[in-house]
ROKEVEX-885850 format. One line per field, with one value per residue (C-alpha): residue number from 1; residue in three letters; x, y, z. Coordinates in steps of 0.001 Angstrom, whole numbers, plus 500000, padded with zeros to 6 digits. Example, Ala and Ser with C-alpha at 12.3 -4.5 7.8 and 13.67 -1.06 7.14 Angstrom:
// ROKEVEX-885850
num: (1, 2)
residu: (ALA, SER)
u: (512300, 513670)
v: (495500, 498940)
w: (507800, 507140)
END
This chain:
// ROKEVEX-885850
num: (1, 2, 3, 4, 5, 6, 7, 8, 9, 10, 11, 12, 13, 14, 15, 16, 17, 18, 19, 20, 21, 22, 23, 24, 25, 26, 27, 28, 29, 30, 31, 32, 33, 34, 35, 36, 37, 38, 39, 40, 41, 42, 43, 44, 45, 46, 47, 48, 49, 50, 51, 52, 53, 54, 55, 56, 57, 58, 59, 60, 61, 62, 63, 64, 65, 66, 67, 68, 69, 70, 71, 72, 73, 74, 75, 76, 77, 78, 79, 80, 81, 82, 83, 84, 85, 86, 87, 88, 89, 90, 91, 92, 93, 94, 95, 96, 97, 98, 99, 100, 101, 102, 103, 104, 105, 106, 107, 108, 109, 110, 111, 112, 113, 114, 115, 116, 117, 118, 119, 120, 121, 122, 123, 124, 125, 126, 127, 128, 129, 130, 131, 132, 133, 134, 135, 136, 137, 138, 139, 140, 141, 142, 143, 144, 145, 146, 147, 148, 149, 150, 151, 152, 153, 154, 155, 156, 157, 158, 159, 160, 161, 162, 163, 164, 165, 166, 167, 168, 169, 170, 171, 172, 173, 174, 175, 176, 177, 178, 179, 180, 181, 182, 183, 184, 185, 186, 187, 188, 189, 190, 191, 192, 193, 194, 195, 196, 197, 198, 199, 200, 201, 202, 203, 204, 205, 206, 207, 208, 209, 210, 211, 212, 213, 214, 215, 216, 217, 218, 219, 220, 221, 222, 223, 224, 225, 226, 227, 228, 229, 230, 231, 232, 233, 234, 235, 236, 237, 238, 239, 240, 241, 242, 243, 244, 245, 246, 247, 248, 249, 250, 251, 252, 253, 254, 255, 256, 257, 258, 259, 260, 261, 262, 263, 264, 265, 266, 267, 268, 269, 270, 271, 272, 273, 274, 275, 276, 277, 278, 279, 280, 281, 282, 283, 284, 285, 286, 287, 288, 289, 290, 291, 292, 293, 294, 295, 296, 297, 298, 299, 300, 301, 302, 303, 304, 305, 306, 307, 308, 309)
residu: (MET, ALA, ARG, ARG, LEU, TRP, LEU, GLU, CYS, LEU, VAL, GLU, VAL, GLY, ALA, VAL, SER, LEU, ALA, ALA, GLY, SER, VAL, GLN, ALA, ALA, GLN, ILE, VAL, PHE, ASP, PRO, VAL, ALA, ALA, PRO, ALA, GLU, GLN, VAL, GLY, ALA, SER, CYS, PRO, ALA, PRO, CYS, PHE, ASN, VAL, ARG, MET, PHE, PHE, GLU, ASP, PRO, THR, ARG, ASN, LEU, GLU, ILE, HIS, ALA, LEU, GLN, PHE, ASP, VAL, ALA, ILE, THR, GLY, GLY, GLY, THR, ALA, ALA, HIS, LEU, PRO, VAL, PRO, PRO, ALA, SER, SER, ALA, GLN, ALA, ALA, ASN, GLY, ASN, PHE, GLY, ALA, ALA, PRO, TRP, SER, LEU, SER, ALA, THR, VAL, GLY, ARG, SER, PRO, ASP, ALA, GLY, PHE, ASP, ALA, LEU, VAL, VAL, ASN, ALA, ALA, ALA, GLU, PRO, PHE, SER, VAL, ASP, SER, VAL, GLN, THR, LEU, PHE, ASP, ALA, GLY, CYS, SER, GLY, PRO, ASN, CYS, SER, PHE, ILE, GLY, ALA, GLY, LEU, ALA, SER, ASN, ARG, ILE, TYR, LEU, GLY, ARG, PHE, ASN, ALA, THR, LEU, THR, GLY, ASP, PRO, SER, PHE, ARG, ILE, SER, GLY, ILE, THR, GLY, LEU, GLY, ALA, ALA, ILE, SER, GLU, LEU, ARG, ALA, PHE, HIS, THR, PRO, ASP, GLU, VAL, VAL, PRO, GLN, PRO, PRO, PRO, PRO, ALA, SER, PRO, PRO, PRO, LEU, PRO, SER, PRO, PRO, PRO, ILE, SER, GLU, PRO, LEU, LEU, PRO, PRO, ASP, PRO, PRO, PRO, ALA, GLY, PRO, ILE, LEU, ILE, GLY, ILE, PRO, CYS, GLY, ASP, GLY, CYS, LEU, ALA, VAL, ARG, PRO, CYS, GLU, SER, GLU, GLY, CYS, SER, ASP, LEU, VAL, ASN, GLY, ASN, GLY, ALA, VAL, PHE, TYR, THR, THR, ALA, ARG, GLY, PRO, GLN, LEU, ARG, GLU, LEU, ALA, ALA, PRO, GLU, PRO, ALA, THR, ALA, LEU, LEU, LEU, LEU, LEU, GLY, SER, SER, LEU, ILE, LEU, SER, GLN, ARG, ALA, LEU, ARG, ARG, ALA, GLU, ILE, ARG, GLN, LYS, SER, ARG)
u: (190474, 193387, 196465, 199113, 202836, 205109, 208613, 210248, 212506, 215123, 216442, 219307, 218564, 221250, 222716, 221761, 223135, 221664, 224127, 222393, 221579, 223049, 219611, 218848, 215076, 212485, 211600, 210426, 213217, 213084, 215678, 215167, 217034, 216997, 214101, 214777, 214455, 211218, 209535, 210427, 207663, 204519, 203522, 207018, 209127, 212869, 214455, 212273, 213076, 211847, 211218, 211768, 210373, 211678, 210795, 214027, 214530, 218044, 217020, 215801, 213240, 210309, 207204, 205030, 201828, 200288, 201325, 199575, 200716, 200456, 203442, 203816, 206702, 207878, 210701, 210587, 208968, 205818, 204535, 203675, 200106, 198908, 195647, 192959, 192965, 191983, 193559, 197352, 200271, 202676, 205198, 203705, 205764, 203919, 206705, 209259, 209994, 207308, 204833, 206807, 206369, 203269, 201178, 197697, 197839, 200375, 199020, 200692, 198061, 196972, 196362, 192774, 194066, 194527, 198174, 199509, 200699, 200786, 198997, 200883, 198984, 200744, 199456, 200800, 199216, 201198, 203587, 207211, 210442, 213562, 215249, 212340, 212192, 215953, 215468, 212869, 215125, 218107, 215983, 215690, 214873, 214423, 213410, 214614, 214112, 216285, 219389, 218105, 215809, 218829, 220859, 218002, 217812, 221541, 220864, 217975, 215297, 212154, 210946, 207534, 207115, 207834, 206299, 207701, 208265, 209975, 212341, 213943, 215511, 215888, 213059, 211982, 209126, 206614, 204562, 201074, 198438, 200678, 198494, 198662, 199378, 202486, 204922, 206679, 203687, 204073, 207812, 207143, 204595, 207002, 209717, 207748, 204596, 205054, 202557, 199955, 196700, 195877, 192144, 190354, 186975, 184224, 183399, 180364, 177171, 175767, 172484, 169501, 168432, 165665, 162327, 161514, 158816, 155559, 155189, 153341, 150369, 148288, 145093, 141930, 140334, 136639, 135640, 134695, 130981, 129240, 128561, 124846, 125000, 122193, 122622, 119640, 116268, 114107, 110346, 108211, 106192, 104418, 105210, 108964, 109293, 111393, 111806, 115306, 115900, 118003, 116710, 116066, 114032, 115850, 119396, 119265, 122613, 124270, 121760, 121876, 120491, 119212, 116846, 115702, 114719, 116422, 117155, 118617, 119727, 119287, 121292, 118689, 119033, 121223, 118366, 117770, 114631, 113138, 112428, 109451, 110396, 111571, 112606, 116186, 117383, 115997, 117619, 120932, 120523, 120104, 123237, 125288, 124050, 125070, 128473, 129048, 128411, 130784, 133465, 133154, 133647, 136733, 138251, 137672, 139516, 142424, 142786, 142914, 145612, 147692, 147624, 148722, 152008)
v: (654735, 652521, 654202, 654770, 654597, 656074, 655168, 658430, 658469, 661107, 663129, 665592, 668578, 669072, 665586, 664431, 660928, 658009, 655433, 652251, 652321, 649947, 648699, 645606, 645979, 647330, 650890, 654284, 656856, 660643, 662655, 666451, 668549, 672323, 673410, 675381, 679130, 679257, 676997, 679241, 681697, 682255, 678575, 677371, 680105, 679646, 677396, 675381, 671764, 669070, 666134, 663130, 659780, 656336, 652695, 650948, 647166, 645840, 642442, 644123, 641326, 642151, 642600, 645686, 646414, 649377, 651539, 654195, 656027, 659370, 661582, 664182, 666604, 666903, 668731, 671852, 672176, 673081, 671406, 673588, 673743, 670427, 669727, 667555, 664007, 662604, 665729, 665448, 667811, 667782, 666269, 662784, 659847, 659395, 661440, 658718, 657626, 656682, 656433, 653462, 651880, 653626, 653362, 653328, 655999, 658384, 660877, 663236, 665352, 666765, 664103, 663912, 662714, 665361, 665850, 664661, 666712, 664523, 661472, 659322, 656824, 654836, 651861, 649847, 647677, 644656, 643777, 644805, 644887, 647034, 644690, 644732, 648551, 648642, 646593, 649086, 652004, 650461, 650035, 653813, 656872, 660454, 663470, 665703, 663022, 660312, 661392, 660970, 658037, 656164, 657035, 655763, 652441, 652018, 652307, 649768, 652486, 653160, 656755, 657435, 661161, 664299, 667297, 670739, 671855, 674578, 672700, 674319, 673093, 669323, 667974, 664369, 662445, 660020, 657560, 656169, 654065, 651908, 649795, 648338, 645135, 642996, 641247, 644547, 645940, 643683, 644449, 648192, 647885, 645832, 648480, 651730, 651014, 647747, 648785, 650324, 648423, 647586, 648151, 644927, 644521, 643649, 639961, 638927, 639151, 635858, 634993, 635348, 632101, 630266, 630452, 627424, 625252, 625372, 622561, 619547, 618878, 615799, 616345, 616282, 612892, 612510, 611261, 607672, 607242, 607047, 603537, 604048, 605854, 605339, 602433, 600664, 599438, 596941, 597301, 594295, 595138, 591906, 588275, 588028, 591762, 593947, 597691, 598833, 602507, 604583, 604600, 608331, 608361, 606140, 605822, 602062, 600184, 596872, 594702, 591219, 588060, 585586, 582699, 584269, 587535, 590924, 592927, 596440, 598852, 602600, 605515, 605968, 602535, 599451, 596954, 594853, 595523, 593125, 594244, 592525, 588892, 588789, 585734, 584555, 585652, 589102, 589300, 588309, 591122, 593593, 592317, 592514, 596046, 597261, 595592, 597221, 600705, 600122, 598811, 601848, 604147, 602224, 602329, 606055, 606681, 604472, 606415, 609749, 608484, 607115, 610469, 612377, 610436)
w: (500467, 501339, 502764, 500106, 500698, 498063, 497012, 495962, 492922, 493735, 490807, 491143, 488936, 486289, 486686, 483221, 482866, 480993, 482236, 483326, 487025, 489553, 490644, 488584, 488531, 486141, 487089, 485855, 485787, 485426, 483516, 483784, 481228, 480824, 478613, 475433, 475805, 473828, 476430, 479379, 480226, 482247, 482205, 483121, 484756, 485025, 485965, 483558, 482775, 480410, 482748, 480498, 481661, 480747, 481393, 482314, 482133, 482756, 481324, 478084, 477554, 479875, 477737, 478088, 476198, 478027, 480975, 483069, 486189, 488055, 488956, 491718, 492183, 495783, 497517, 495385, 491998, 490075, 486926, 483971, 482731, 481292, 479425, 480956, 479493, 477093, 475614, 475623, 475489, 472559, 474962, 474820, 473592, 470299, 468733, 469430, 465867, 463386, 466349, 467671, 470077, 471528, 468369, 469949, 472621, 474111, 476642, 479094, 480811, 484134, 486779, 488071, 491475, 494157, 495056, 491681, 488748, 485631, 484266, 481741, 479560, 476818, 474810, 471882, 469216, 470433, 473274, 472966, 474972, 475065, 472610, 470130, 470229, 469706, 466523, 465251, 466130, 464374, 461228, 460982, 463095, 462017, 464038, 466865, 469546, 467973, 469854, 473413, 472456, 471097, 474193, 476330, 474472, 474938, 478689, 478587, 478549, 476498, 476273, 477904, 477211, 479227, 480972, 481754, 485322, 487291, 489601, 492627, 495848, 496021, 493842, 493710, 492125, 493498, 491477, 492039, 490348, 488155, 485883, 482390, 480492, 480277, 482587, 483303, 485231, 488265, 488319, 488322, 491116, 493201, 492807, 493096, 495120, 497039, 499736, 497465, 497300, 493707, 493058, 492321, 490651, 493100, 493304, 491332, 493317, 494485, 492851, 495176, 496779, 495023, 496805, 498857, 497376, 499274, 501767, 500478, 502679, 502733, 500788, 502737, 502396, 502583, 505973, 506339, 506104, 509424, 510566, 510003, 506643, 504135, 501735, 500178, 501176, 499426, 499284, 498205, 495169, 494436, 493705, 492975, 492901, 495147, 494554, 495562, 496440, 498826, 502346, 502838, 505972, 508452, 507042, 506535, 506602, 507365, 505612, 507000, 505461, 507935, 507214, 503983, 505673, 505197, 508275, 508632, 511321, 511493, 512855, 515552, 517037, 516863, 516949, 513889, 511970, 509500, 505985, 504438, 503940, 500345, 498477, 499169, 495709, 496277, 499710, 498134, 495584, 498412, 500140, 496917, 496228, 499653, 499364, 495948, 497366, 500270, 497891, 495650, 498624, 499743, 496240, 496016, 499293, 498173, 494881, 496697, 499089, 496184, 494305, 497392, 497734)
END
């Protein structure tokens, strides 16, 4: 956890004054007043005080929509028992006047953070400022809190609620975890907790890298036919007749026409061998047949190479 530095708001017990402060900055101020006799007891032994909290804005026009913070008593003091939020004590600020301005939520409860006494959470239906709350107050206020709420507005302050505490010695208050909505929030952080690290949401996780496409490999091409592969052979079968069939026994290839005779070679030897002397037209047929087969093989290899690109 990041180291936290606290700016302590010193409050002199018994010095109950709502005069505007000399510091011209938005801040949270504490105003302890002696608690009524019926509130003094086991939960808040004497000297018991109502610690009233206010948002103060000397400009009277900073907007605030929601505000949350933790409070700790230091230097001599003990907070009275507070309920665990979201339960709230009856000391929350929703009893301002007609639920204004904290119309959505007003909670004063026990802080869940170690070392802190109270958690304050206030939220309104819409943003407001000291001036806009003053207008609502001037339109009418009834109830036991109107006196000090009106005095607070006259001193540029909006009531945030209170908690009871037994204060002794030289008590002071420290504030942590200021968060909320509105332009006033950054001003309050700058005044009270300038060195406190504001929690930020984690950055969005980067999407996993897309898998690499498989490498494109050249397709296997059929090997070129051996130089002495089988092609055709012609066998005389009578006058003007020549039976053409694959040469299965000797792998005949490279038919050559010379002087009307048909010659061929075999895989076993490069010497020319003469096929039976057919007529020239028949010899030409043999040559054309062998050329056709070779052409078909060449075309097939070219098609395979074209598809692989």
